[in-house]
Backbone bond lengths (Angstrom), bond angles and torsions (degrees), N, CA, C in turn:
res aa  C-N    CA-C-N  psi(-1)  N-CA   C-N-CA  omega(-1)  CA-C   N-CA-C  phi
1 M - - - 1.458 - - 1.530 110.20 -
2 I 1.331 115.34 135.50 1.463 121.05 179.06 1.526 109.39 -109.09
3 V 1.322 115.72 127.78 1.461 123.12 177.03 1.517 107.34 -118.65
4 E 1.317 118.07 130.11 1.461 119.84 177.94 1.523 110.99 -125.66
5 L 1.334 115.01 146.80 1.459 121.77 179.29 1.525 109.41 -112.79
6 F 1.319 115.57 151.75 1.463 119.86 170.70 1.514 109.47 -147.18
7 G 1.321 115.42 155.20 1.459 121.34 -178.20 1.515 110.55 161.68
8 P 1.325 118.44 171.29 1.458 122.32 -177.98 1.527 112.53 -59.42
9 P 1.333 117.75 151.50 1.466 120.24 173.28 1.531 109.45 -57.70
10 G 1.318 116.92 136.25 1.452 120.16 179.66 1.515 114.33 86.13
11 S 1.330 118.23 5.14 1.468 120.66 -177.63 1.525 113.06 -83.86
12 G 1.331 117.55 -9.48 1.455 120.11 176.77 1.513 114.47 99.54
13 K 1.334 117.65 27.62 1.472 120.97 -178.09 1.530 111.69 -63.23
14 T 1.324 116.54 -47.24 1.464 119.80 -178.30 1.524 111.05 -67.19
15 T 1.317 117.08 -41.21 1.473 120.95 177.41 1.519 110.57 -59.83
16 F 1.321 116.13 -44.91 1.467 119.45 -179.98 1.525 110.81 -67.10
17 A 1.323 117.69 -40.58 1.459 120.74 -179.60 1.523 110.78 -58.01
18 H 1.323 117.04 -42.33 1.457 120.57 -179.96 1.533 111.01 -71.12
19 A 1.310 117.67 -37.22 1.466 120.51 177.55 1.523 110.17 -63.35
20 L 1.322 116.61 -41.16 1.457 121.32 179.50 1.530 110.95 -66.92
21 A 1.328 116.57 -45.46 1.465 120.15 -179.99 1.524 111.12 -62.98
22 R 1.313 115.73 -40.41 1.471 119.86 -179.99 1.534 110.13 -63.73
23 R 1.309 116.00 -42.64 1.469 119.56 179.94 1.536 110.78 -64.97
24 L 1.309 117.34 -41.96 1.457 121.14 179.31 1.524 111.31 -63.55
25 R 1.325 116.40 -42.17 1.470 119.63 179.81 1.525 110.95 -66.03
26 E 1.324 116.49 -37.87 1.472 119.57 178.04 1.527 111.70 -62.67
27 D 1.320 116.46 -27.93 1.462 120.89 179.94 1.526 112.34 -95.23
28 G 1.331 116.53 12.51 1.456 120.29 172.93 1.508 117.07 93.25
29 Y 1.325 118.50 7.48 1.458 121.09 179.20 1.535 110.36 -97.11
30 C 1.306 115.84 148.83 1.473 120.61 176.34 1.523 108.31 -87.45
31 A 1.312 116.92 112.50 1.462 121.30 -177.12 1.520 109.92 -134.85
32 E 1.317 115.46 140.14 1.468 121.44 -177.97 1.520 109.53 -136.17
33 V 1.331 116.24 138.30 1.465 121.15 174.90 1.515 108.55 -92.19
34 V 1.316 116.20 121.90 1.457 121.54 175.79 1.512 106.17 -89.39
35 R 1.306 116.44 98.09 1.464 120.78 -168.38 1.520 112.60 -80.60
36 S 1.314 114.40 144.38 1.453 121.79 173.90 1.517 108.83 -97.90
37 Y 1.325 115.37 178.51 1.461 119.51 178.80 1.517 111.30 -69.96
38 R 1.341 115.73 138.13 1.465 120.83 173.62 1.519 108.49 -119.70
39 P 1.349 118.69 137.39 1.457 121.06 -178.01 1.513 111.92 -57.68
40 G 1.334 115.43 146.40 1.457 120.46 177.14 1.521 110.65 -71.20
41 V 1.321 116.09 162.78 1.459 120.74 179.21 1.518 109.28 -122.56
42 R 1.319 115.00 152.80 1.444 121.28 178.83 1.532 109.42 -70.16
43 S 1.317 116.64 133.73 1.455 121.73 179.84 1.521 109.47 -104.19
44 G 1.344 115.80 101.00 1.460 120.54 -179.98 1.514 111.22 65.97
45 T 1.335 116.54 -145.80 1.461 120.86 -178.47 1.520 112.06 -89.06
46 L 1.351 117.13 -13.81 1.452 121.36 -179.09 1.521 109.80 -86.61
47 D 1.327 115.43 122.45 1.456 120.28 -178.95 1.526 109.68 -93.81
48 L 1.327 115.33 107.94 1.458 120.54 178.19 1.522 111.00 -100.05
49 G 1.328 115.89 20.21 1.459 120.59 -174.41 1.512 113.49 -57.20
50 V 1.349 118.19 -40.96 1.459 121.10 -178.58 1.520 110.45 -62.53
51 F 1.330 116.40 -46.02 1.455 120.43 -179.24 1.522 110.76 -66.24
52 L 1.340 116.19 -40.86 1.457 119.69 178.57 1.525 111.09 -64.38
53 S 1.325 116.87 -37.90 1.457 120.82 -179.67 1.524 111.23 -67.15
54 V 1.346 116.01 -42.33 1.468 119.59 177.93 1.523 110.04 -63.01
55 A 1.340 115.88 -44.53 1.463 120.37 178.97 1.520 110.54 -60.96
56 R 1.329 115.76 -38.30 1.464 120.11 -179.59 1.517 110.98 -65.54
57 I 1.345 117.04 -41.36 1.458 121.05 -179.83 1.525 110.59 -64.20
58 V 1.338 116.53 -44.15 1.463 121.18 179.86 1.529 110.38 -63.24
59 S 1.339 115.75 -46.93 1.466 120.19 -179.41 1.521 111.37 -62.19
60 A 1.336 116.41 -43.35 1.463 120.30 -179.92 1.519 111.37 -64.25
61 T 1.333 116.73 -39.41 1.462 121.02 179.50 1.525 111.13 -63.52
62 V 1.322 116.07 -45.55 1.467 120.75 -179.61 1.522 111.50 -64.20
63 S 1.338 116.37 -48.26 1.466 119.83 -178.13 1.522 111.35 -65.75
64 T 1.337 116.69 -35.91 1.461 120.13 177.91 1.521 110.75 -65.59
65 A 1.321 116.91 -42.48 1.461 121.25 179.36 1.524 111.07 -61.81
66 K 1.331 116.36 -39.25 1.471 120.12 179.12 1.524 110.99 -62.55
67 I 1.331 115.83 -41.89 1.469 119.43 -179.01 1.525 110.95 -65.92
68 I 1.330 116.14 -39.70 1.466 120.32 -175.84 1.526 112.33 -72.26
69 F 1.328 115.99 -45.57 1.461 119.64 -168.88 1.521 115.89 -95.95
70 F 1.339 117.61 -21.92 1.456 118.27 -172.93 1.531 115.38 -107.03
71 P 1.358 120.20 -50.87 1.466 118.78 -177.33 1.527 111.87 -64.16
72 R 1.329 115.89 155.89 1.457 120.30 -177.38 1.525 112.66 -66.26
73 N 1.346 116.96 -25.48 1.470 120.13 -178.87 1.525 112.78 -101.32
74 G 1.347 116.84 15.45 1.458 119.46 -176.27 1.509 113.69 -56.86
75 G 1.350 116.91 -43.46 1.456 120.23 -179.72 1.516 112.02 -65.50
76 E 1.330 116.64 -38.96 1.467 120.94 178.72 1.527 111.00 -67.21
77 D 1.329 117.30 -42.23 1.466 121.28 178.03 1.519 110.87 -61.75
78 L 1.324 115.79 -42.34 1.462 120.86 179.57 1.515 110.72 -63.05
79 S 1.325 116.91 -44.96 1.460 121.10 -179.17 1.521 111.29 -62.21
80 K 1.335 116.13 -42.52 1.463 120.75 -179.09 1.531 111.47 -62.84
81 S 1.334 116.04 -43.26 1.462 119.97 -178.82 1.526 111.47 -67.15
82 L 1.328 116.61 -39.06 1.470 120.00 -179.56 1.524 111.33 -68.90
83 L 1.336 117.16 -36.59 1.457 120.38 178.26 1.523 111.34 -64.73
84 L 1.332 116.95 -38.92 1.459 120.37 178.09 1.522 111.08 -64.61
85 L 1.329 116.28 -43.50 1.465 119.76 179.73 1.522 111.68 -66.68
86 K 1.311 116.50 -33.06 1.461 119.98 177.89 1.522 110.88 -69.14
87 A 1.336 116.59 -36.93 1.466 120.80 -178.81 1.523 111.59 -70.69
88 I 1.349 116.59 -41.09 1.470 120.92 -178.87 1.533 107.92 -134.59
89 P 1.317 118.48 79.70 1.472 121.00 -175.85 1.528 112.97 -75.22
90 P 1.340 118.57 128.79 1.466 121.46 174.66 1.530 110.76 -64.04
91 K 1.320 116.63 153.26 1.462 121.11 -176.34 1.515 112.82 -69.02
92 K 1.343 116.51 -44.40 1.462 120.65 -173.78 1.520 111.32 -96.60
93 P 1.342 118.09 139.57 1.472 121.32 178.94 1.524 112.97 -56.88
94 I 1.323 117.65 -39.27 1.464 119.95 -178.38 1.526 111.08 -67.44
95 W 1.343 116.63 -34.32 1.462 120.24 174.67 1.522 110.07 -68.27
96 R 1.346 115.10 -38.47 1.460 119.59 -179.06 1.531 110.64 -62.60
97 A 1.328 116.39 -43.38 1.462 120.43 179.89 1.521 110.93 -65.82
98 R 1.328 115.94 -41.24 1.462 120.89 -177.91 1.522 111.63 -64.58
99 I 1.332 117.24 -49.37 1.459 120.25 -176.53 1.525 111.06 -72.03
100 W 1.343 117.32 -30.15 1.461 120.09 177.24 1.527 110.19 -63.23
101 Q 1.329 116.66 -45.77 1.461 120.00 178.14 1.526 111.04 -62.15
102 H 1.334 115.99 -40.44 1.466 119.65 179.99 1.524 110.97 -62.55
103 I 1.336 117.41 -46.57 1.460 120.91 -178.23 1.524 110.69 -66.69
104 L 1.313 117.09 -37.08 1.459 120.95 178.06 1.529 110.57 -61.20
105 K 1.328 116.20 -46.91 1.469 120.32 179.12 1.526 111.10 -68.48
106 L 1.329 116.39 -36.35 1.462 120.51 177.06 1.521 110.40 -60.89
107 S 1.327 116.83 -46.60 1.454 121.33 -179.68 1.526 111.23 -60.42
108 H 1.315 115.91 -41.92 1.468 121.08 179.19 1.535 110.48 -64.23
109 A 1.341 116.76 -45.34 1.464 120.83 -179.43 1.522 111.24 -67.84
110 W 1.318 117.35 -36.03 1.467 121.27 -179.59 1.526 110.28 -66.39
111 D 1.333 116.44 -42.51 1.461 119.97 178.08 1.528 110.34 -59.88
112 R 1.311 116.45 -40.35 1.467 120.46 178.66 1.532 109.97 -65.97
113 A 1.334 116.64 -42.69 1.466 121.34 -177.38 1.522 111.58 -61.74
114 E 1.325 117.17 -30.58 1.462 120.66 -178.83 1.529 112.70 -72.21
115 T 1.326 116.87 -13.22 1.460 120.21 -176.33 1.526 113.21 -100.08
116 I 1.325 118.41 -3.66 1.463 121.00 -177.28 1.523 110.02 -120.74
117 E 1.315 115.74 159.09 1.457 121.11 -176.20 1.522 113.41 -89.53
118 D 1.321 118.09 -17.25 1.462 120.69 -179.12 1.525 110.71 -62.82
119 I 1.319 115.76 158.30 1.470 121.41 176.52 1.522 108.68 -80.18
120 Q 1.315 116.21 117.31 1.463 122.84 -178.30 1.534 108.69 -105.82
121 I 1.328 116.60 118.13 1.461 121.39 -176.43 1.525 109.47 -107.25
122 F 1.318 116.36 114.67 1.457 122.27 178.35 1.533 108.51 -95.87
123 D 1.332 116.83 111.89 1.464 118.11 177.27 1.529 111.00 -69.69
124 E 1.333 116.26 -19.35 1.462 121.88 172.59 1.521 107.95 -140.43
125 G 1.339 116.13 99.51 1.447 121.19 -179.80 1.515 111.95 -99.25
126 Y 1.324 115.99 -155.40 1.470 120.07 -176.81 1.531 112.16 -68.19
127 V 1.321 117.84 -37.70 1.465 119.55 179.15 1.528 109.64 -62.34
128 Q 1.328 116.68 -42.96 1.461 120.64 177.63 1.523 110.99 -63.39
129 A 1.334 116.66 -39.52 1.462 120.41 179.84 1.527 111.39 -61.64
130 V 1.341 115.99 -41.54 1.469 119.61 177.73 1.527 110.37 -64.32
131 G 1.342 116.60 -41.28 1.461 119.66 177.21 1.512 111.78 -62.61
132 S 1.327 117.47 -40.57 1.469 121.34 179.02 1.525 110.70 -64.81
133 L 1.332 116.57 -41.96 1.462 119.61 177.52 1.529 111.11 -61.35
134 A 1.336 116.45 -41.27 1.467 120.24 178.93 1.520 110.99 -63.17
135 L 1.337 116.91 -39.64 1.464 120.49 178.20 1.527 111.06 -63.76
136 L 1.326 115.59 -45.98 1.465 120.21 -175.71 1.519 112.22 -75.14
137 N 1.332 116.30 -18.79 1.464 120.40 175.77 1.523 111.44 -84.90
138 G 1.330 115.54 -46.48 1.459 120.60 176.20 1.511 115.26 87.73
139 N 1.347 118.61 -15.26 1.464 120.41 -176.01 1.528 113.09 -131.56
140 A 1.311 118.12 14.66 1.461 120.25 -178.67 1.525 110.02 -68.61
141 D 1.331 116.83 125.53 1.469 119.57 -179.52 1.526 110.90 -91.25
142 K 1.316 115.51 173.25 1.469 121.14 -175.35 1.521 111.19 -64.02
143 A 1.331 117.10 -38.74 1.465 120.15 -178.77 1.525 110.97 -62.42
144 T 1.327 116.42 -40.10 1.470 120.38 178.73 1.521 110.39 -64.97
145 L 1.327 116.34 -43.96 1.460 120.53 179.05 1.522 110.92 -62.04
146 E 1.322 117.21 -41.06 1.465 121.18 178.58 1.526 110.97 -59.93
147 T 1.326 115.80 -45.66 1.467 120.64 -178.36 1.520 111.27 -63.55
148 V 1.331 116.15 -46.06 1.463 120.46 -177.77 1.533 110.50 -64.97
149 L 1.327 117.19 -46.90 1.461 120.81 -178.25 1.523 112.15 -63.28
150 S 1.316 117.52 -34.00 1.460 120.73 -178.22 1.524 112.78 -70.58
151 N 1.326 117.76 -15.47 1.455 121.68 -177.18 1.522 113.71 -107.93
152 L 1.331 116.73 12.42 1.458 120.58 -177.70 1.530 111.17 -107.48
153 P 1.331 117.89 155.69 1.467 120.35 175.44 1.526 110.88 -59.01
154 V 1.321 116.22 146.40 1.468 121.97 -177.13 1.518 109.60 -109.20
155 A 1.325 116.30 131.53 1.461 121.21 178.23 1.529 110.20 -72.97
156 D 1.332 116.00 158.89 1.456 120.55 175.62 1.528 111.14 -68.71
157 L 1.345 115.73 -29.17 1.458 120.83 177.99 1.523 108.55 -146.91
158 T 1.319 115.89 128.90 1.459 121.48 -179.21 1.524 109.13 -113.57
159 I 1.317 116.59 135.87 1.463 122.36 -176.11 1.523 109.34 -125.57
160 R 1.310 115.95 128.56 1.465 120.87 173.90 1.522 109.10 -102.19
161 V 1.325 116.17 124.62 1.459 121.09 177.89 1.527 108.27 -90.47
162 V 1.325 115.95 119.72 1.462 121.95 -175.64 1.522 109.34 -112.41
163 L 1.310 116.65 132.74 1.464 122.21 -178.32 1.520 108.80 -149.56
164 P 1.344 118.76 144.78 1.470 120.61 178.36 1.524 112.01 -57.58
165 R 1.315 116.20 145.74 1.458 121.77 -178.52 1.537 111.76 -56.65
166 A 1.337 116.88 -41.65 1.465 120.25 -177.76 1.526 111.27 -63.64
167 T 1.333 116.90 -38.23 1.457 120.68 179.88 1.529 110.54 -66.89
168 V 1.331 117.06 -43.83 1.457 120.89 178.06 1.523 110.56 -62.75
169 A 1.327 116.84 -41.39 1.468 120.42 179.44 1.523 110.99 -60.29
170 T 1.317 116.80 -43.41 1.467 120.65 178.61 1.518 111.12 -62.78
171 R 1.317 117.03 -45.27 1.467 120.80 179.99 1.516 111.71 -63.37
172 L 1.321 117.14 -40.30 1.461 120.30 -179.61 1.524 111.25 -65.85
173 R 1.322 116.87 -41.93 1.469 119.39 179.02 1.523 110.52 -63.59
174 E 1.315 116.99 -40.28 1.464 120.85 178.18 1.526 110.65 -64.60
175 R 1.331 116.73 -39.27 1.458 120.55 178.77 1.517 110.99 -64.13
176 I 1.330 116.89 -43.65 1.461 121.29 -179.78 1.521 110.73 -62.60
177 E 1.315 116.84 -39.92 1.460 120.57 179.49 1.529 112.14 -64.51
178 R 1.329 116.81 -31.58 1.468 120.89 -179.09 1.524 112.79 -82.30
179 E 1.319 117.24 -19.30 1.457 120.30 -176.67 1.523 111.54 -73.82
180 P 1.330 118.25 140.30 1.464 120.73 169.93 1.523 109.09 -64.27
181 P 1.347 118.37 144.47 1.465 120.55 -178.14 1.522 114.13 -52.80
182 A 1.326 117.33 -41.19 1.468 119.56 -179.20 1.509 111.84 -64.42
183 E 1.320 116.77 -31.72 1.457 121.06 -178.83 1.518 111.56 -67.38
184 R 1.326 117.30 -27.51 1.461 120.74 -177.58 1.521 112.78 -67.34
185 L 1.352 116.69 -17.06 1.458 120.07 178.18 1.519 111.44 -61.51
186 F 1.339 116.37 -28.39 1.451 121.07 -175.99 1.522 112.49 -88.65
187 E 1.324 117.43 -12.68 1.462 120.65 -170.80 1.529 111.64 -108.45
188 A 1.318 115.76 151.08 1.461 120.44 172.85 1.521 109.28 -70.27
189 D 1.325 117.24 152.47 1.455 119.83 -177.99 1.531 110.76 -80.40
190 F 1.320 115.43 178.70 1.462 121.55 -173.72 1.524 111.51 -59.93
191 E 1.329 116.87 -45.69 1.465 120.07 -176.46 1.519 111.74 -63.83
192 V 1.337 116.18 -40.92 1.464 119.58 178.95 1.527 110.44 -63.27
193 N 1.322 116.91 -45.65 1.465 120.64 -179.39 1.526 112.66 -62.68
194 M 1.308 117.14 -35.17 1.454 119.69 -178.52 1.530 112.62 -71.42
195 R 1.320 117.21 -16.16 1.470 119.96 174.90 1.523 111.34 -71.16
196 A 1.339 115.83 -7.75 1.460 120.21 -177.40 1.529 112.31 -60.65
197 F 1.329 117.73 -28.56 1.469 119.73 -178.07 1.524 110.86 -61.42
198 G 1.316 116.76 -45.82 1.461 120.06 178.17 1.513 112.17 -67.04
199 V 1.333 116.59 -41.30 1.467 121.36 -179.10 1.520 111.14 -62.24
200 F 1.337 116.89 -47.84 1.463 119.03 -175.99 1.528 112.49 -76.42
201 N 1.322 117.72 -22.79 1.467 119.33 170.81 1.531 109.90 -65.26
202 T 1.346 115.46 -43.03 1.469 120.11 178.31 1.525 110.81 -63.94
203 I 1.335 116.28 -43.57 1.462 120.24 179.10 1.523 111.10 -62.30
204 S 1.323 116.86 -40.32 1.466 120.53 178.24 1.523 110.91 -62.23
205 E 1.324 117.07 -40.88 1.458 120.98 177.24 1.526 111.07 -62.22
206 I 1.322 116.47 -40.41 1.466 120.99 179.51 1.525 110.51 -65.03
207 L 1.324 116.21 -45.31 1.461 119.94 -179.96 1.532 111.00 -62.08
208 S 1.327 116.43 -43.57 1.465 120.33 179.92 1.519 111.27 -63.80
209 A 1.330 116.36 -43.13 1.464 120.55 -179.10 1.526 111.79 -65.21
210 S 1.325 116.81 -29.28 1.461 120.92 -179.20 1.525 112.06 -84.44
211 G 1.332 116.69 -2.96 1.454 120.60 179.65 1.507 114.37 86.72
212 R 1.308 116.69 10.72 1.465 120.39 -179.28 1.521 109.41 -89.56
213 D 1.319 116.39 118.27 1.461 121.05 -179.09 1.527 111.21 -79.81
214 F 1.315 115.51 147.35 1.454 120.52 172.38 1.522 108.83 -147.51
215 I 1.313 115.81 155.12 1.457 122.39 -178.83 1.517 109.33 -103.54
216 C 1.315 117.79 133.53 1.462 121.89 175.66 1.530 109.76 -94.19
217 V 1.326 116.41 133.12 1.459 121.08 179.09 1.526 108.92 -129.02
218 E 1.333 114.95 158.13 1.468 121.29 179.96 1.525 109.35 -120.12
219 T 1.335 115.37 142.18 1.466 120.30 -177.87 1.530 111.66 -130.06
220 S 1.332 116.58 28.90 1.468 119.79 -175.64 1.520 112.50 -68.02
221 T 1.337 117.07 -31.01 1.461 121.66 179.33 1.532 108.88 -137.11
222 Q 1.340 116.29 167.69 1.457 119.88 177.31 1.532 110.56 -62.43
223 G 1.328 116.09 -38.41 1.452 119.90 179.13 1.515 111.91 -63.99
224 A 1.339 116.31 -43.52 1.461 120.51 179.27 1.523 110.74 -64.64
225 T 1.333 116.45 -39.85 1.465 121.01 178.05 1.524 110.88 -62.74
226 A 1.339 116.42 -43.39 1.470 120.87 -179.82 1.525 111.07 -64.40
227 R 1.323 116.72 -42.76 1.472 119.58 -179.83 1.530 110.59 -66.34
228 S 1.314 116.23 -40.36 1.460 119.80 179.19 1.526 111.13 -65.82
229 A 1.347 116.30 -39.87 1.461 120.26 178.21 1.526 110.74 -61.90
230 Q 1.332 115.86 -37.84 1.465 120.17 178.07 1.527 110.78 -64.54
231 D 1.327 116.75 -43.18 1.468 120.76 179.94 1.533 110.90 -63.70
232 V 1.342 116.07 -43.24 1.463 119.55 -179.07 1.523 110.59 -68.39
233 E 1.328 117.22 -37.35 1.460 120.18 177.74 1.527 110.26 -59.04
234 R 1.322 117.27 -42.83 1.460 120.45 178.49 1.522 111.05 -60.12
235 A 1.335 116.05 -41.26 1.470 119.71 179.39 1.528 110.85 -65.41
236 I 1.327 116.53 -39.38 1.462 120.71 178.92 1.520 110.86 -65.31
237 I 1.331 116.48 -45.55 1.466 120.73 179.72 1.527 110.54 -61.34
238 A 1.332 116.34 -40.32 1.464 120.59 179.13 1.530 110.75 -62.45
239 K 1.334 116.72 -41.87 1.460 120.42 179.11 1.519 111.05 -67.30
240 C 1.336 115.87 -40.93 1.466 119.72 178.60 1.526 110.83 -62.68
241 S 1.317 116.82 -41.54 1.464 121.16 179.42 1.518 111.20 -65.42
242 L 1.337 115.84 -40.75 1.457 120.14 178.96 1.518 110.69 -63.65
243 A 1.339 116.10 -43.96 1.463 120.10 179.83 1.525 110.96 -63.23
244 T 1.329 116.78 -40.04 1.464 120.82 179.25 1.519 111.47 -64.00
245 N 1.332 116.57 -43.09 1.468 120.97 179.49 1.529 111.71 -64.20
246 L 1.335 116.67 -38.28 1.466 120.56 179.00 1.530 110.45 -65.84
247 Q 1.325 116.34 -39.40 1.465 120.36 179.20 1.521 110.62 -64.57
248 R 1.316 116.38 -39.81 1.461 119.93 -179.95 1.520 111.68 -65.39
249 R 1.330 116.70 -37.34 1.452 120.36 -179.88 1.524 111.77 -68.60
250 Q 1.316 115.02 -31.25 1.460 119.16 179.91 1.528 111.38 -75.38
């Protein structure tokens, strides 16, 4: 089973994904978080951002090459990522390179997730990738988003992380302060990230209009995160039970 999350940067997608996976494992289910990239943080007064950035570029280049040239689906993953970038191209070349690598790795991980029975939780899946492309492009209209979303793989369960704008703004500012200066070259700035509220509202409308269900969760506090994880776990168990019953009937 594939579970994907989407929501504004800083809304707590990765935190929630781990809380959900931990709860599922405690109840006897095999669950894994397929983690995306998280910005580096400044370590003390010494800024190692330049070295971390160089290491990141080298690591990304090597891992990208492995996906393209070695796995059996490398060509398909490459084609999918390039088509997405062509449909919604980011404004800056450095953003284009960053999101292309992310989508390429996402496609590779998603293909793997479809072949195993464990619960695979993507804190940033295809819906999030489309939202990120729209943010980095700045001019993607609703019709373009509809077309792109309709041609992407669909998760078994989609989760929207909802958080007040003020809370997200505070988290983003704190994240920026912790980032090494060199690391910020790879990331969108505060104003761009805050446009995510409008983008993901539009995406939610598109998903609803297309008949695709999704669950909204809140991560403002530990208690809210725990309650939301419990609700999502119930939905996952219900889907797993339904799938098992259908297999038995067949």
